[in-house]
C-alpha positions in Angstrom: -25.0 -37.8 -28.4 -24.8 -40.1 -25.4 -22.6 -37.7 -23.5 -25.0 -34.9 -24.2 -27.9 -37.0 -22.9 -25.8 -37.7 -19.8 -25.2 -34.0 -19.3 -29.0 -33.5 -19.4 -29.4 -36.1 -16.6 -26.8 -34.6 -14.4 -28.3 -31.1 -14.8 -31.8 -32.5 -14.1 -30.6 -34.2 -10.9 -28.7 -31.0 -9.8 -31.8 -28.8 -10.3 -34.1 -31.4 -8.7 -32.0 -31.6 -5.6 -31.6 -27.8 -5.5 -35.4 -27.5 -5.6 -35.7 -29.9 -2.6 -37.5 -32.5 -4.6 -37.1 -36.3 -4.3 -37.1 -38.4 -7.5 -40.6 -39.5 -6.5 -41.9 -36.0 -5.9 -40.7 -34.8 -9.3 -42.2 -38.0 -10.9 -45.6 -37.1 -9.4 -45.4 -33.6 -10.7 -44.5 -34.4 -14.3 -46.5 -37.7 -14.4 -43.5 -39.8 -15.6 -42.6 -42.9 -13.6 -39.8 -42.7 -11.0 -38.0 -45.5 -12.9 -38.1 -43.5 -16.1 -36.7 -40.4 -14.4 -34.0 -42.4 -12.7 -32.9 -43.7 -16.1 -32.8 -40.2 -17.6 -30.8 -38.9 -14.7 -28.2 -41.7 -15.0 -28.0 -41.3 -18.8 -29.4 -44.8 -19.4 -32.4 -43.3 -21.2 -32.6 -40.4 -23.6 -34.9 -37.6 -22.5 -37.7 -36.5 -24.8 -38.5 -32.9 -25.6 -41.8 -33.3 -23.8 -40.1 -34.4 -20.6 -37.6 -31.6 -20.9 -40.3 -29.0 -21.1 -42.3 -30.4 -18.2 -39.1 -30.5 -16.0 -38.1 -27.0 -17.2 -41.5 -25.7 -16.0 -41.6 -27.6 -12.7 -38.0 -26.7 -11.8 -38.2 -23.1 -13.3 -35.2 -23.8 -15.5 -36.3 -21.3 -18.2 -35.5 -23.7 -21.1 -32.0 -24.6 -19.7 -32.9 -28.4 -19.7 -34.3 -28.5 -23.1 -31.2 -26.7 -24.4 -29.2 -29.8 -23.3 -31.2 -32.2 -25.4 -29.3 -34.4 -27.8 -28.9 -32.8 -31.3 -32.1 -33.1 -33.2 -34.2 -34.5 -30.4 -36.3 -31.4 -30.2 -37.4 -31.7 -33.9 -40.8 -33.0 -34.4 -39.9 -34.6 -37.6 -36.2 -35.1 -37.1 -34.9 -33.8 -40.5 -33.2 -30.4 -41.1 -35.2 -27.6 -42.6 -35.1 -27.1 -46.3 -33.7 -23.6 -46.4 -34.1 -23.3 -50.1 -37.8 -23.6 -49.8 -38.3 -21.2 -46.8 -37.5 -18.0 -48.7 -38.1 -14.5 -47.4 -40.7 -11.9 -48.3 -38.5 -10.0 -50.7 -37.6 -13.2 -52.7 -41.3 -14.1 -52.8 -42.3 -10.7 -54.2 -39.7 -11.2 -56.9 -42.1 -13.8 -58.4 -44.7 -11.0 -58.8 -46.3 -10.5 -62.1 -43.8 -12.8 -63.8 -45.2 -15.7 -61.8 -48.7 -14.7 -62.8 -47.8 -14.8 -66.5 -46.1 -18.1 -66.1 -49.3 -19.4 -64.4 -51.1 -18.6 -67.6 -53.2 -15.6 -66.6 -53.9 -12.7 -68.9 -53.7 -9.0 -68.5 -57.0 -7.4 -67.3 -59.3 -6.7 -70.2 -60.1 -3.1 -71.1 -63.7 -3.7 -72.1 -66.7 -3.2 -69.9 -67.3 -4.9 -66.5 -70.9 -6.0 -67.1 -71.9 -8.8 -64.8 -68.5 -8.7 -63.2 -69.7 -7.9 -59.7 -72.0 -10.9 -59.7 -69.3 -13.2 -61.0 -67.0 -12.1 -58.3 -69.6 -12.4 -55.6 -70.4 -16.0 -56.7 -66.8 -16.9 -56.8 -66.2 -15.6 -53.3 -69.2 -17.5 -52.0 -67.9 -20.6 -53.6 -64.6 -20.2 -51.8 -66.4 -20.0 -48.5 -68.1 -23.3 -49.4 -64.7 -24.9 -50.2 -63.4 -23.8 -46.8 -66.5 -25.5 -45.2 -65.8 -28.6 -47.2 -62.2 -28.6 -46.0 -63.5 -28.9 -42.4 -64.9 -32.3 -42.9 -63.4 -33.8 -46.1 -59.9 -35.3 -46.4 -57.5 -32.7 -47.7 -56.4 -34.9 -50.6 -60.0 -34.9 -51.9 -60.3 -31.1 -51.7 -57.0 -30.1 -53.3 -57.7 -31.1 -56.9 -61.0 -29.1 -56.8 -59.1 -26.0 -55.5 -56.5 -26.3 -58.2 -59.3 -26.4 -60.8 -60.8 -23.3 -59.4 -57.5 -21.4 -59.7 -57.3 -22.3 -63.4 -60.9 -21.4 -63.9 -60.6 -18.0 -62.2 -57.6 -17.3 -64.4 -59.6 -18.0 -67.5 -62.5 -15.8 -66.3 -60.1 -13.0 -65.4 -59.1 -12.6 -69.0 -62.7 -12.2 -70.1 -63.9 -9.5 -67.7 -63.4 -5.8 -67.1 -60.3 -4.6 -65.3 -61.8 -4.2 -61.9 -63.4 -7.6 -61.8 -60.3 -9.2 -63.4 -58.1 -8.0 -60.6 -60.7 -9.2 -58.0 -60.7 -12.6 -59.6 -56.9 -12.9 -59.7 -56.8 -11.8 -56.0 -59.4 -14.4 -55.1 -57.4 -17.1 -57.0 -54.5 -16.2 -54.7 -56.6 -17.0 -51.7 -57.6 -20.3 -53.3 -53.9 -21.1 -53.8 -53.1 -20.1 -50.2 -55.9 -22.4 -48.9 -54.7 -25.2 -51.2 -51.3 -24.8 -49.6 -52.8 -25.3 -46.2 -54.7 -28.4 -47.4 -51.4 -29.7 -48.8 -49.7 -29.3 -45.4 -52.7 -31.1 -43.8 -52.1 -33.9 -46.3 -48.5 -34.2 -45.2 -47.1 -32.7 -48.4 -44.7 -29.9 -47.3 -43.3 -29.4 -50.8 -46.8 -29.0 -52.3 -47.7 -26.6 -49.5 -44.7 -24.4 -50.2 -45.3 -24.5 -54.0 -48.9 -23.4 -53.7 -48.0 -20.7 -51.2 -45.5 -19.3 -53.6 -48.2 -19.4 -56.3 -50.5 -17.5 -54.0 -48.0 -14.8 -53.5 -47.3 -14.4 -57.2 -51.0 -14.2 -58.0 -51.6 -11.7 -55.2 -48.7 -9.5 -56.4 -50.2 -9.5 -59.9 -53.4 -8.2 -58.5 -51.6 -5.5 -56.6 -51.7 -7.1 -53.2 -48.2 -7.5 -51.7 -49.5 -8.1 -48.2 -50.0 -11.8 -48.9 -46.3 -12.2 -49.2 -46.0 -11.3 -45.5 -48.8 -13.7 -44.6 -47.0 -16.4 -46.5 -44.2 -16.1 -43.9 -46.7 -16.9 -41.2 -47.8 -20.0 -43.2 -44.2 -21.1 -43.5 -43.8 -20.5 -39.8 -46.4 -23.2 -39.2 -44.3 -25.7 -41.3 -41.2 -25.0 -39.2 -43.2 -25.2 -36.0 -44.4 -28.7 -36.8 -40.8 -29.6 -37.7 -39.9 -28.6 -34.1 -37.8 -25.7 -35.3 -38.4 -22.9 -32.7 -35.8 -20.4 -33.8 -36.7 -20.7 -37.5 -40.3 -20.2 -36.7 -39.6 -16.9 -34.8 -37.2 -15.7 -37.5 -39.7 -16.3 -40.3 -42.6 -14.5 -38.8 -40.4 -11.5 -37.8 -40.6 -10.6 -41.5 -44.4 -10.3 -41.2 -44.4 -7.7 -38.4 -44.0 -4.4 -40.2 -46.1 -1.5 -39.1 -47.4 -1.0 -42.6 -49.1 -4.4 -42.7 -52.8 -4.9 -41.8 -53.4 -5.6 -38.1 -54.7 -9.1 -38.8 -51.5 -10.2 -40.5 -49.4 -8.7 -37.8 -51.7 -10.3 -35.2 -51.4 -13.7 -36.8 -47.6 -13.3 -37.0 -47.4 -12.4 -33.3 -49.5 -15.5 -32.5 -47.1 -17.7 -34.6 -44.1 -16.1 -32.9 -45.6 -17.0 -29.5 -45.8 -20.6 -30.7 -42.2 -20.5 -31.7 -41.1 -19.0 -28.3 -43.2 -21.7 -26.5 -41.5 -24.4 -28.4 -38.2 -23.0 -27.2 -39.4 -22.8 -23.6 -39.3 -19.0 -23.6 -42.2 -18.2 -21.3 -41.9 -14.4 -21.0 -41.3 -13.9 -24.7 -44.3 -16.1 -25.5 -46.6 -14.2 -23.2 -45.5 -10.9 -24.7 -46.2 -12.1 -28.2 -49.6 -13.4 -27.2 -50.5 -10.0 -25.7 -49.4 -8.4 -28.9 -51.5 -10.8 -30.9 -54.6 -10.2 -28.8 -54.3 -6.4 -29.2 -53.7 -6.6 -33.0 -56.4 -9.1 -33.7 -58.9 -6.9 -31.8 -58.1 -4.1 -34.3 -58.5 -6.1 -37.4 -61.5 -5.5 -39.7 -62.6 -7.6 -42.6 -61.9 -6.1 -46.0 -65.1 -5.6 -48.1 -66.1 -9.0 -49.4 -62.5 -10.4 -49.1 -62.0 -13.9 -47.5 -60.6 -13.8 -44.0 -56.9 -14.8 -43.6 -56.4 -17.5 -41.1 -59.1 -19.4 -39.1 -62.7 -18.3 -39.1 -63.8 -20.9 -36.6 -62.0 -19.8 -33.4 -63.9 -17.0 -31.6 -60.9 -15.9 -29.6 -57.7 -16.9 -31.4 -55.4 -15.4 -28.8 -57.0 -17.3 -25.9 -56.9 -20.5 -27.8 -53.3 -19.9 -28.6 -52.6 -19.4 -24.9 -53.8 -22.9 -24.2 -51.8 -24.2 -27.1 -48.6 -22.5 -26.0 -48.9 -23.4 -22.3 -48.7 -27.1 -23.3 -45.5 -26.6 -25.2 -44.1 -24.5 -22.3 -44.6 -27.5 -19.9 -47.7 -26.3 -18.1 -50.3 -29.0 -19.0 -52.7 -28.4 -16.2 -53.0 -24.7 -17.0 -53.3 -25.5 -20.7 -56.1 -28.0 -20.0 -58.0 -25.3 -18.0 -57.8 -22.8 -20.9 -58.6 -25.4 -23.6 -61.5 -26.7 -21.5 -63.0 -23.2 -21.6 -62.3 -22.4 -25.3 -62.9 -25.7 -27.1 -66.7 -25.9 -26.4 -67.0 -22.5 -28.2 -65.9 -24.0 -31.5 -68.7 -24.5 -34.2 -70.0 -28.0 -34.2 -69.6 -28.2 -38.0 -65.9 -27.3 -37.9 -64.7 -30.9 -37.6 -61.1 -30.2 -38.5 -60.8 -27.4 -36.1 -62.5 -29.4 -33.3 -60.1 -32.3 -33.9 -57.1 -30.0 -33.9 -57.8 -28.3 -30.6 -59.6 -31.3 -29.1 -56.6 -33.6 -29.5 -54.4 -30.9 -28.0 -56.9 -30.6 -25.1 -56.8 -34.4 -24.5 -53.0 -34.3 -24.6 -53.0 -31.5 -21.9 -55.1 -33.6 -19.6 -53.0 -36.7 -20.2 -49.8 -34.8 -19.4 -51.5 -33.3 -16.3 -52.0 -36.8 -14.9 -55.7 -37.3 -15.8 -55.7 -40.2 -18.3 -59.4 -41.0 -17.8 -60.4 -37.5 -18.9 -57.9 -37.6 -21.8 -59.3 -40.9 -23.0 -62.9 -39.6 -22.8 -62.0 -36.6 -24.9 -60.0 -38.4 -27.6 -62.6 -41.2 -27.8 -65.2 -38.7 -29.0 -62.7 -37.3 -31.6 -61.1 -40.4 -33.1 -63.7 -40.7 -35.8 -63.5 -37.0 -36.6 -59.7 -37.0 -36.8 -59.8 -40.0 -39.1 -62.3 -38.2 -41.4 -60.3 -35.0 -41.7 -57.1 -36.9 -42.5 -54.8 -34.3 -41.0 -51.0 -34.9 -40.8 -50.6 -32.0 -38.4 -53.2 -33.3 -36.0 -51.6 -36.7 -36.2 -48.4 -35.1 -34.6 -50.3 -34.4 -31.4 -52.2 -37.7 -31.7 -48.9 -39.6 -31.6 -47.8 -37.6 -28.6 -51.1 -38.4 -26.9 -50.7 -42.1 -27.7 -47.2 -42.2 -26.2 -48.4 -40.4 -23.1 -51.4 -42.6 -22.6 -49.4 -45.8 -23.1 -47.8 -45.1 -19.8 -51.2 -46.0 -18.4 -51.6 -49.2 -20.4 -53.6 -51.0 -17.7 -56.1 -48.2 -17.2 -59.6 -49.3 -18.2 -60.2 -46.0 -20.1 -57.0 -46.5 -22.1 -57.9 -50.2 -22.9 -61.3 -49.1 -24.2 -59.9 -46.7 -26.8 -56.5 -48.3 -27.6 -57.7 -50.2 -30.7 -59.3 -47.2 -32.2 -56.3 -45.0 -31.4 -53.9 -47.5 -33.0 -56.1 -47.7 -36.1 -56.3 -43.9 -36.4 -52.5 -43.5 -36.1 -51.9 -46.3 -38.7 -54.0 -44.4 -41.2 -52.5 -40.9 -40.5 -50.3 -39.2 -43.0 -46.8 -38.2 -41.8 -45.8 -34.5 -41.9 -43.1 -34.1 -44.6 
C-alpha cells in the first residue's frame, strides 16, 4: 500500500510540473497546505480521495490520479460491498407473489368494493403525512410506524374488493420502500435492503414490476455512500430499459451520474445528467400514486449537477450551483435542507472560503441533529476535516463545539 501511495505522489509531482505549477501554486488552487502536498508527493503522507479528485480536476488528469489511490482508500466506509445483498432486478422479481404470501397478505377479495376508494384515498394521504414527518423526525422514530402501516394495509387488503385490494398492496410497497430509505438514513444498510426487497415483492403481487427497477436505483445510493463508483453505475444500468417509466429512468440516470462523478469521469457524468434532465421533464405523476424519489427538489437534475461537481473536484462551480438551488428548497423540508446544505457548505470550504462554509453549516447544525441522518453525516465529517485545516479561523472556532457534538451523535453508515 505504501508503494502505491508513493506512485501517486510521483505522478502528482510529474503532472504538476508538466502543468507549470509550483507546489505553492497547486496548494493555493486545491486549498491544501504546501506542507501537506509536499508530504503526499514524497510518499510520507497518504493521499485522500478528496485531494485526489481536486488535483485530478486542477491538473486535468481525468481520474488518473484517483486511480492510483491505495486499495480501499476511495471507499467512503472502507469495507467491501455485500454482493449477496445487492441482487439484480430478475432475482428481485423472483420474490414476487411468493414474497407477498410470506408477508402475510391475502388474495384480493371477490366481493364488492364499497367504500374502497375512500379507504385508499385516506391511506395515500396518510403516506404523504409520513413522508412529511420523515423530513423532521429521526428515522428510528418513523420506521416502527411505517412497519405498522404495512401490516395494517395487508389486513385491510384482505377485506376489500379486488381493485381496492390491489391498490392497498401497491401502496404498502411504497411504505416499505420509504421505510427502506429511513433505515438507510438510520445507518442500517441491512434493514434498508430487507425493506426494499419487501417493497419489490409487494409491488409484484399488486402487478407492478417497475418498482424492482427503482429498487436498483435505491441500492445504487447504498453503494454510492460506500464509495463504490463502478458498482453504483452497474446497478442502475439495470433500471434504464426503454419500457420503464421516464421518472424511473431519469432517477437511474441521475444516480449513474453520481457514480461517474465518484469515479472522476466528467464527460460520462455530464451525459448522464443531460439524460436525467430530459427524462425527468417527461415524467408525469400516476393518478393518485405517491411520487418515487424526492418531492422537495424543484429541479433534481440541476441539484444533482451541483452535487456531482463536488465529487468531480470542482468545488467552486459546485458552490455556485448549490447557492442557486438550495434556497429553492421548501422551508419545512428539514432533512432535504440539511442534506444539500451540508453539501453546499462543503463546496465552499473546499473552494477556500471557510467563513462562508462555517456560516452555512452553523445554521444547519441543529437541523442535521434533529433529522439524525447517517448519510448526511458522511458529508458532515468531510466538512469537519476540511474546516479543521482552518483551526485558528474565528468562524471555525465559533462553530467547532457544535460541529463536534453533532458528529458525536451521528449514526455511521453500515
